[in-house]
C-alpha positions as CSV (number, residue, x, y, z in Angstrom):
1,M,-45.6,87.2,-77.0
2,S,-46.9,90.6,-76.7
3,R,-44.9,93.8,-77.0
4,T,-45.3,94.6,-73.3
5,E,-44.5,91.0,-72.0
6,P,-41.0,90.7,-70.8
7,P,-38.8,88.1,-72.6
8,S,-38.5,86.1,-69.3
9,A,-42.2,85.4,-69.5
10,H,-41.8,83.7,-72.8
11,L,-38.8,81.8,-71.7
12,A,-40.5,80.8,-68.5
13,R,-43.6,79.2,-70.4
14,A,-41.1,77.2,-72.6
15,M,-39.2,76.0,-69.7
16,V,-42.3,74.9,-67.7
17,H,-42.9,72.4,-70.7
18,H,-39.4,70.9,-70.8
19,K,-39.5,67.1,-69.8
20,V,-35.8,66.1,-70.1
21,K,-33.2,68.5,-68.7
22,I,-30.0,69.5,-70.3
23,L,-26.8,69.9,-68.2
24,C,-24.2,72.0,-69.6
25,T,-20.5,71.9,-68.6
26,M,-18.9,75.4,-68.0
27,G,-15.6,76.3,-69.7
28,P,-14.0,79.1,-71.7
29,A,-16.5,78.8,-74.7
30,V,-19.3,79.9,-72.5
31,A,-17.6,81.9,-69.9
32,S,-19.8,85.0,-69.8
33,T,-23.3,85.9,-68.6
34,D,-24.5,86.6,-72.2
35,R,-23.3,83.3,-73.3
36,I,-25.0,81.5,-70.4
37,I,-28.3,83.4,-71.2
38,A,-27.8,82.2,-74.9
39,L,-27.5,78.6,-73.7
40,V,-30.6,78.8,-71.5
41,K,-32.5,80.4,-74.3
42,A,-31.5,77.5,-76.5
43,G,-32.7,75.0,-74.0
44,A,-30.3,74.5,-71.2
45,T,-31.6,73.9,-67.8
46,A,-28.5,73.3,-65.5
47,F,-24.8,73.9,-65.5
48,R,-21.8,71.6,-64.3
49,L,-18.5,72.8,-63.0
50,N,-15.8,70.3,-63.7
51,M,-13.1,70.5,-60.8
52,S,-10.7,68.5,-62.6
53,H,-9.9,71.8,-64.5
54,G,-9.4,75.4,-63.1
55,D,-9.0,76.9,-59.7
56,H,-11.4,78.1,-57.2
57,A,-11.2,81.6,-58.4
58,T,-12.1,80.5,-61.9
59,H,-15.0,78.4,-60.6
60,A,-16.4,81.3,-58.2
61,G,-16.4,83.5,-61.4
62,M,-18.4,80.8,-63.3
63,I,-21.0,80.5,-60.5
64,S,-21.3,84.3,-60.3
65,M,-22.0,84.5,-64.1
66,I,-24.7,81.8,-63.8
67,R,-26.4,83.4,-60.9
68,K,-26.5,86.7,-62.8
69,A,-28.0,84.9,-65.9
70,E,-30.5,83.4,-63.6
71,E,-31.5,86.8,-62.2
72,K,-31.7,88.4,-65.6
73,L,-33.9,85.6,-66.9
74,D,-36.1,85.2,-63.8
75,V,-35.4,81.4,-63.9
76,H,-34.0,79.0,-61.5
77,L,-30.6,77.2,-62.7
78,P,-29.3,74.2,-60.6
79,I,-25.5,74.2,-60.4
80,I,-23.5,71.0,-60.1
81,V,-20.0,70.9,-58.8
82,D,-18.4,67.8,-60.1
83,L,-15.5,66.5,-58.0
84,Q,-12.3,65.1,-59.6
85,G,-12.1,62.2,-57.5
86,P,-8.9,59.9,-57.2
87,K,-8.2,60.0,-61.0
88,I,-5.0,58.4,-61.7
89,R,-2.8,60.1,-64.3
90,V,0.7,59.8,-65.9
91,A,2.9,62.2,-64.1
92,D,5.3,64.6,-65.8
93,F,8.3,63.1,-67.7
94,T,11.8,64.3,-66.7
95,H,13.5,64.8,-70.1
96,V,10.9,64.2,-72.8
97,D,7.6,65.4,-73.9
98,A,6.2,61.9,-74.7
99,I,7.3,58.4,-74.6
100,P,6.5,56.0,-77.5
101,L,5.3,52.5,-76.2
102,V,5.8,49.6,-78.6
103,A,3.7,46.6,-78.6
104,G,5.6,43.5,-77.2
105,T,8.2,45.7,-75.2
106,D,8.4,45.8,-71.5
107,I,7.9,48.8,-69.4
108,R,8.2,49.7,-65.7
109,I,5.2,51.8,-63.8
110,V,6.0,53.5,-60.7
111,D,4.6,56.0,-58.4
112,A,5.9,59.4,-59.2
113,G,7.4,59.9,-55.8
114,V,9.2,56.5,-56.2
115,A,10.5,57.6,-59.6
116,K,12.5,60.6,-58.0
117,S,14.0,58.4,-55.3
118,V,14.9,55.1,-57.1
119,T,17.5,54.7,-59.8
120,F,16.4,52.3,-62.6
121,K,18.6,51.0,-65.5
122,P,19.0,53.4,-68.4
123,T,17.5,50.9,-70.9
124,E,14.3,50.7,-69.0
125,T,11.2,52.5,-70.0
126,V,9.8,54.0,-66.6
127,I,6.3,55.5,-66.5
128,P,5.6,57.5,-63.3
129,V,2.0,57.8,-62.2
130,T,0.1,59.5,-59.7
131,Y,-0.9,56.5,-57.5
132,P,1.2,55.7,-54.5
133,S,-0.3,52.2,-54.0
134,I,-0.1,51.1,-57.6
135,A,2.7,48.4,-56.8
136,R,0.6,47.0,-54.0
137,D,-2.9,46.9,-55.6
138,V,-2.2,45.5,-59.1
139,K,-1.7,41.8,-59.5
140,K,-0.1,39.8,-62.2
141,G,-2.2,39.4,-65.3
142,H,-4.2,42.8,-64.7
143,L,-4.6,45.0,-67.6
144,L,-3.8,48.6,-67.2
145,L,-5.2,51.3,-69.7
146,F,-3.5,54.5,-70.5
147,D,-5.3,57.5,-72.5
148,D,-8.8,56.4,-72.4
149,G,-7.8,52.7,-73.3
150,L,-5.9,53.6,-76.4
151,I,-2.7,52.1,-75.0
152,K,-3.1,48.7,-73.2
153,V,-0.5,47.0,-71.1
154,Q,-0.5,43.9,-69.0
155,V,1.1,43.2,-65.8
156,R,3.9,40.7,-65.6
157,E,5.0,41.1,-62.0
158,T,5.1,43.6,-59.1
159,D,7.9,43.8,-56.4
160,G,6.2,46.2,-54.0
161,T,7.8,49.2,-55.4
162,S,7.2,48.9,-59.1
163,V,5.1,47.2,-61.7
164,R,6.6,45.5,-64.7
165,A,4.2,45.1,-67.6
166,I,4.2,44.2,-71.2
167,V,2.8,46.6,-73.9
168,V,-0.1,45.0,-75.6
169,H,-1.3,47.7,-77.9
170,G,1.1,50.7,-78.2
171,G,1.0,54.5,-78.8
172,L,2.6,57.6,-78.0
173,L,2.0,58.3,-74.3
174,K,2.1,61.9,-72.9
175,P,1.9,63.3,-69.4
176,R,-1.4,63.9,-67.6
177,K,-3.1,61.3,-69.7
178,G,-5.4,59.1,-67.5
179,L,-4.7,55.4,-66.2
180,N,-7.5,53.1,-65.7
181,L,-7.3,49.7,-63.7
182,P,-10.4,47.7,-64.8
183,D,-9.2,44.6,-63.1
184,T,-7.9,46.1,-59.8
185,Q,-9.8,47.0,-56.7
186,V,-8.0,50.2,-55.8
187,S,-7.2,50.9,-52.1
188,Q,-7.4,54.7,-52.1
189,P,-10.7,56.3,-51.0
190,S,-13.2,57.8,-53.4
191,M,-12.7,61.3,-51.9
192,T,-9.4,62.8,-51.8
193,A,-8.2,66.0,-49.8
194,K,-8.6,68.1,-53.1
195,D,-12.2,66.7,-53.2
196,R,-12.9,67.6,-49.7
197,A,-11.6,71.2,-50.1
198,D,-13.6,71.3,-53.5
199,A,-16.8,70.2,-51.5
200,K,-16.3,72.9,-49.0
201,F,-15.9,75.5,-51.8
202,A,-19.3,73.9,-53.4
203,V,-21.1,74.4,-50.2
204,Q,-19.6,78.0,-49.6
205,N,-20.4,79.1,-53.0
206,G,-24.0,78.0,-53.1
207,A,-23.9,75.0,-55.4
208,D,-27.0,73.0,-55.6
209,Y,-25.4,69.4,-56.2
210,I,-22.1,67.7,-55.6
211,A,-21.2,65.0,-57.8
212,L,-18.7,62.1,-56.4
213,S,-16.5,60.5,-59.0
214,F,-15.4,56.9,-59.0
215,V,-18.0,55.8,-56.7
216,R,-17.4,52.1,-55.6
217,K,-19.9,51.5,-52.8
218,A,-22.7,53.1,-50.9
219,A,-20.3,54.2,-48.0
220,D,-18.5,56.5,-50.5
221,V,-21.8,58.6,-51.0
222,E,-22.2,58.7,-47.3
223,A,-18.7,60.0,-46.7
224,L,-19.5,62.9,-49.1
225,R,-22.8,63.7,-47.3
226,R,-21.1,63.8,-44.0
227,Q,-18.5,66.2,-45.5
228,I,-21.3,68.4,-46.8
229,L,-22.9,68.6,-43.4
230,R,-19.7,69.3,-41.7
231,C,-19.3,72.4,-43.9
232,G,-22.9,73.3,-43.2
233,G,-24.5,72.4,-46.5
234,S,-27.6,70.6,-47.7
235,Q,-26.5,70.0,-51.2
236,W,-27.8,66.7,-52.9
237,V,-25.3,64.1,-53.8
238,I,-24.9,62.7,-57.3
239,A,-23.1,59.3,-57.5
240,K,-21.1,59.0,-60.7
241,V,-21.0,55.4,-61.9
242,E,-17.8,54.6,-63.8
243,K,-16.2,51.8,-62.1
244,P,-17.0,48.0,-62.4
245,E,-17.0,47.7,-58.7
246,A,-20.0,50.2,-58.6
247,L,-21.9,48.0,-60.9
248,Q,-21.6,45.2,-58.4
249,N,-23.1,47.5,-55.6
250,I,-25.4,49.6,-57.8
251,E,-28.6,49.0,-55.9
252,A,-27.2,50.2,-52.6
253,I,-25.4,53.1,-54.3
254,V,-28.7,54.2,-56.0
255,D,-30.3,53.9,-52.6
256,A,-27.8,56.0,-50.9
257,A,-27.4,58.8,-53.5
258,D,-29.9,61.6,-54.4
259,A,-29.2,61.2,-58.0
260,I,-27.1,59.1,-60.3
261,M,-24.7,59.9,-63.3
262,V,-24.0,57.2,-65.9
263,A,-20.4,58.8,-66.6
264,R,-19.8,56.6,-69.8
265,G,-16.3,58.2,-70.4
266,D,-14.3,56.1,-67.7
267,L,-17.0,53.5,-67.5
268,G,-16.5,52.9,-71.2
269,V,-12.7,52.4,-70.7
270,E,-13.1,50.0,-67.6
271,I,-15.7,47.7,-69.1
272,P,-16.1,46.6,-72.8
273,A,-17.6,49.2,-75.1
274,A,-20.3,46.7,-76.2
275,S,-21.5,46.5,-72.6
276,V,-21.9,50.2,-72.1
277,P,-25.4,50.7,-73.8
278,I,-26.7,47.7,-71.8
279,V,-25.3,48.8,-68.6
280,Q,-26.8,52.5,-69.3
281,K,-30.4,51.0,-69.8
282,R,-30.1,48.9,-66.7
283,I,-29.1,51.8,-64.5
284,I,-31.7,54.2,-65.9
285,H,-34.3,51.5,-65.4
286,L,-33.1,50.9,-61.7
287,C,-33.2,54.6,-61.0
288,N,-36.8,54.9,-62.6
289,A,-37.7,52.0,-60.3
290,K,-36.4,53.6,-57.2
291,A,-37.6,57.0,-58.0
292,K,-33.9,58.5,-58.3
293,P,-33.3,61.0,-61.0
294,V,-30.5,59.9,-63.4
295,I,-28.1,61.8,-65.6
296,T,-26.8,60.2,-68.9
297,A,-23.4,61.8,-69.7
298,T,-20.3,61.8,-72.0
299,Q,-19.8,62.3,-75.7
300,M,-23.4,62.7,-76.5
301,L,-22.9,65.2,-79.3
302,E,-19.1,64.8,-79.4
303,S,-18.7,65.7,-83.2
304,M,-20.4,69.2,-82.2
305,I,-17.2,70.2,-80.6
306,H,-16.0,70.9,-84.1
307,N,-19.1,70.6,-86.3
308,A,-22.3,72.4,-86.5
309,R,-24.3,69.3,-87.0
310,P,-24.3,66.1,-85.0
311,T,-23.9,62.7,-86.6
312,R,-26.9,60.4,-86.9
313,A,-25.5,58.1,-84.5
314,E,-25.3,60.8,-81.9
315,A,-28.8,61.9,-82.5
316,S,-29.9,58.3,-81.9
317,D,-27.8,58.1,-78.8
318,V,-29.6,61.3,-77.1
319,A,-33.1,60.0,-78.3
320,N,-32.5,56.4,-76.9
321,A,-31.5,58.0,-73.4
322,V,-34.7,59.8,-73.5
323,L,-36.7,56.9,-74.5
324,D,-35.1,54.8,-72.0
325,G,-36.2,57.2,-69.1
326,T,-33.3,59.5,-68.3
327,D,-34.0,62.7,-66.5
328,V,-31.0,64.4,-67.7
329,V,-28.7,64.4,-70.7
330,M,-25.5,66.1,-70.3
331,L,-22.9,68.1,-72.6
332,S,-19.2,68.2,-71.7
333,A,-16.7,69.5,-74.1
334,E,-19.4,70.4,-76.5
335,T,-20.2,73.5,-74.4
336,S,-17.0,73.9,-72.3
337,V,-14.6,74.2,-75.1
338,G,-16.7,73.6,-78.4
339,A,-17.0,75.7,-81.5
340,Y,-20.8,75.5,-81.4
341,P,-22.1,75.4,-77.7
342,T,-25.4,77.2,-78.3
343,E,-25.9,75.0,-81.5
344,A,-25.3,72.0,-79.5
345,V,-27.7,72.9,-76.8
346,H,-30.4,73.7,-79.4
347,T,-29.7,70.4,-81.3
348,M,-30.1,68.4,-78.1
349,R,-33.2,70.2,-77.0
350,T,-34.8,69.3,-80.5
351,I,-33.9,65.6,-80.4
352,C,-35.3,65.6,-76.6
353,E,-38.6,67.1,-77.7
354,Q,-39.2,64.7,-80.6
355,A,-38.3,61.8,-78.3
356,E,-40.5,63.0,-75.6
357,E,-43.5,63.3,-78.0
358,V,-43.1,59.3,-78.5
359,L,-43.2,58.9,-74.7
360,L,-46.0,61.0,-74.2
361,N,-48.3,60.0,-77.1
362,D,-47.8,56.4,-75.6
363,G,-49.9,57.7,-72.6
364,R,-48.2,55.4,-70.2
365,L,-46.8,56.5,-66.9
366,N,-43.5,55.3,-65.6
367,E,-43.5,51.4,-66.5
368,H,-40.3,50.8,-64.5
369,Y,-41.7,52.1,-61.2
370,E,-41.8,49.6,-58.4
371,P,-43.7,50.0,-55.4
372,P,-41.9,49.4,-52.0
373,K,-41.4,45.7,-51.2
374,G,-44.5,44.6,-49.4
375,G,-46.6,47.1,-51.3
376,H,-46.7,49.5,-48.4
377,R,-46.2,53.0,-50.0
378,S,-45.9,56.1,-47.8
379,N,-48.8,58.6,-47.8
380,T,-46.7,60.8,-49.8
381,E,-45.9,58.2,-52.4
382,S,-49.4,57.1,-52.7
383,I,-50.5,60.8,-53.4
384,A,-47.7,61.2,-56.0
385,V,-48.9,58.1,-57.8
386,A,-52.6,59.2,-57.6
387,V,-51.9,62.7,-58.8
388,A,-50.0,61.5,-61.9
389,Q,-52.9,59.1,-62.7
390,I,-55.6,62.0,-62.1
391,A,-53.6,64.3,-64.1
392,E,-53.3,61.9,-67.1
393,E,-56.9,60.6,-67.1
394,K,-58.4,64.2,-67.0
395,R,-55.7,65.8,-69.1
396,L,-55.1,68.5,-66.7
397,S,-53.0,71.5,-67.6
398,A,-50.5,71.2,-64.7
399,I,-49.5,69.5,-61.4
400,I,-48.7,72.1,-58.6
401,S,-46.9,70.5,-55.8
402,L,-46.2,72.4,-52.5
403,S,-43.0,70.9,-51.2
404,Y,-40.6,72.1,-48.5
405,S,-37.9,69.5,-49.4
406,G,-38.8,68.5,-53.0
407,E,-39.6,65.1,-52.0
408,T,-43.2,65.0,-53.1
409,T,-42.1,66.6,-56.4
410,R,-39.4,64.0,-57.0
411,L,-42.0,61.1,-56.5
412,I,-44.4,62.9,-58.9
413,S,-41.7,63.6,-61.5
414,N,-40.8,60.0,-61.3
415,Q,-44.3,59.0,-62.4
416,R,-43.5,60.8,-65.7
417,P,-47.0,62.5,-66.2
418,R,-47.8,64.4,-69.2
419,A,-48.8,67.5,-67.3
420,P,-46.0,70.1,-66.5
421,I,-45.1,69.8,-62.8
422,V,-44.6,73.2,-61.0
423,S,-42.9,72.7,-57.5
424,V,-43.8,75.5,-55.2
425,T,-41.5,76.1,-52.1
426,T,-40.2,78.9,-49.7
427,D,-36.5,77.5,-50.2
428,L,-34.4,78.9,-52.9
429,G,-32.1,75.9,-52.8
430,V,-35.0,73.4,-53.2
431,A,-36.4,75.5,-56.0
432,R,-33.0,75.3,-57.8
433,R,-32.4,71.7,-57.0
434,I,-35.9,70.3,-58.2
435,G,-35.0,72.0,-61.5
436,L,-32.9,68.9,-62.5
437,L,-35.9,66.7,-62.1
438,W,-37.8,65.4,-65.2
439,G,-40.7,67.7,-66.2
440,V,-40.3,70.0,-63.1
441,T,-40.0,73.8,-62.8
442,G,-39.4,75.5,-59.6
443,M,-41.5,78.4,-58.1
444,L,-40.3,80.4,-55.1
445,I,-42.8,82.1,-52.9
446,E,-41.9,84.1,-49.7
447,T,-44.3,82.5,-47.2
448,L,-47.0,79.8,-47.1
449,H,-50.2,81.1,-45.2
450,S,-53.3,79.1,-44.8
451,T,-54.2,76.5,-47.7
452,D,-56.8,78.5,-49.4
453,E,-54.7,81.6,-49.3
454,T,-51.7,79.9,-50.6
455,I,-53.5,78.2,-53.5
456,D,-55.3,81.5,-54.5
457,H,-51.8,83.2,-54.4
458,I,-50.2,80.7,-56.6
459,K,-53.0,80.6,-59.0
460,T,-52.9,84.4,-59.4
461,T,-49.2,84.2,-59.9
462,M,-49.4,81.6,-62.6
463,L,-52.1,83.7,-64.4
464,R,-50.0,86.9,-64.1
465,E,-47.0,85.0,-65.5
466,K,-49.1,83.5,-68.2
467,L,-47.7,80.1,-67.3
468,F,-51.1,78.7,-68.0
469,P,-54.2,80.1,-69.6
470,A,-57.4,81.4,-67.9
471,G,-59.7,78.6,-67.3
472,A,-57.1,75.7,-67.1
473,T,-57.6,73.0,-64.7
474,V,-54.6,72.0,-62.5
475,V,-54.3,69.8,-59.5
476,F,-52.5,70.8,-56.0
477,T,-50.7,68.5,-53.7
478,I,-50.3,69.9,-50.2
479,G,-49.3,69.0,-46.7
480,R,-51.7,70.3,-44.1
481,P,-51.2,72.3,-41.8
482,L,-49.0,74.4,-43.7
483,V,-47.5,76.1,-40.7
484,G,-46.3,72.9,-39.2
485,R,-44.6,71.7,-42.4
486,A,-46.7,68.5,-42.6
487,R,-45.9,65.8,-45.1
488,T,-48.1,65.9,-48.2
489,N,-51.5,64.7,-47.2
490,M,-54.0,66.0,-49.6
491,L,-54.7,67.0,-53.1
492,S,-57.1,69.6,-54.9
493,I,-58.3,70.1,-58.3
494,E,-58.8,73.7,-59.1
495,S,-59.4,76.0,-61.9
496,L,-57.3,79.1,-62.9
497,E,-60.0,81.8,-62.9
498,K,-59.2,85.5,-63.3
C-alpha cells in the first residue's frame, strides 16, 4: 500500500477476495464504531442484532455504529435483525432464585398466568413457563428439555391446565432458561407480537435482512414477508432451521426463503447431537442445489469467548462448514460478549481462507447445483452458469455483474467461481444485501447510462480503486437495454486498460 493510498483501498482489495463471509453478533463487547472497524479489518463482513436481548434504543444505537463504520471504511456491511420468535422460557419464581430438580421426582409445569391464579399443593414442585398452550399441546410420553437439554423431564399426564412430569435428568433450574419441546407440534405461530414490532423496527432502521426463528413451514416465511411489505420494506428473509418440523418441510422452506440459517443451538437440543452434523451437511447441500445462500451458526469458536485460541475441534468445525459449501459462518457470544472478539474474527478468517484454498485448488464449480426440473433454465440462470465456466476456463481476474435486484449475482455466486464477483447496482440496499453472498462484493454507482458508457465507468472506477491491476481481463454480465431494467441477457469480456 502506497503512502498516499487511503487505508480503505487496501481493505476493499482484501474484501473483494473474501469467499465465505463472517457474520458477527453485536453486543457489549463490540459496542463502538472503533471496535466494529477493528472487526471488519480482521475479516468481518456482516453484523447481526439479536432481538432476544436489548431494547429498540440499544439496537438503533448499534445500527448507527455499524453505518458509521461502513462510511469510514467505504464498504457495504449487511445488517441482519434476528427475531426472537416464540422462544419458550421458564418464568420467574415467586420465592426462590432456583429450583433443584432431582431425577425420579414428579414436577408440575404450568403456564405462568395459570400459576398465579391456581393454588397447588405445598408439597408440589411447580415450574411456571411462558407458554399458555403447554397443557393442550404436549402429550403423555413427550420429552421436555430445560436449559439447552441439560435437564430432561417426561410427561406423565396433562389435565388441560397443567402438565405432570417425571424428572429424567435433574439439575438446578433457574428462571429465564429455555424450554424445548422436541416431540410436540406447538400450536403458537412462528411470529409473535414482539416479532412483528421488531420487524417493523428493522424496516424503519434500514436493516438488510430479517431472520425468522423457529420456522416450521414455508407459510411462516411468507407471513414475515407480508409483514415486511406492510411496513414498506424489501428486506430479504432468512429462515432459521432449528425445529424437527422444519426438517420435514425443508425443501419448501428453502424455496420460500431468501437465505437459510442452520441454527445449531436449539436444533442440537431438539434432535440428537449426533444427527446435527449430518443435518447441517444436508441443508447446506440442498441450499447449494437450489442457489440459496446458507449460514452456519452457533458455537463455532465457543471457547474463544474466554480464550485467545480455539480448540482443534472448533477449527475443524469452521473448516468443514466451508468445505461443505456454506456461504457464511457466524459468531455469536464470541463477539457479542466475548473477551477476544477481534481475535475470534481473525482466527475464523484464517481458517476460512485455508479451507477456501482447498476448494479453489480443486478447480470445480458447485458440484451440488441442480438445474431446474426438466432442464429448462431461465436466460439469467444460463448466463450465470456460462459466465462462471468462462471465468474458470480463462482464469479471468473478476466477474462484474450489473444487477438491479441482486438476482443474477446470487446465481453466479452459487456457481462458486474462483474469480471474485463484483456486483454493480444503483440500489444501496442491494449493494449491502449481496455482501452476504459467497465471493461477492457490492459496488454502488449513481446511474446506469448506455451499456458502453457504464462498462467504461466501472472499469475506470476499479482501476482508480486499484481493485484489480491494469491489463486484467474481466467478464461483465448485463441486461440490455439498461434504461428498461432488462433481465441479464448478455456478457462481455473486457480488459482493464488505463
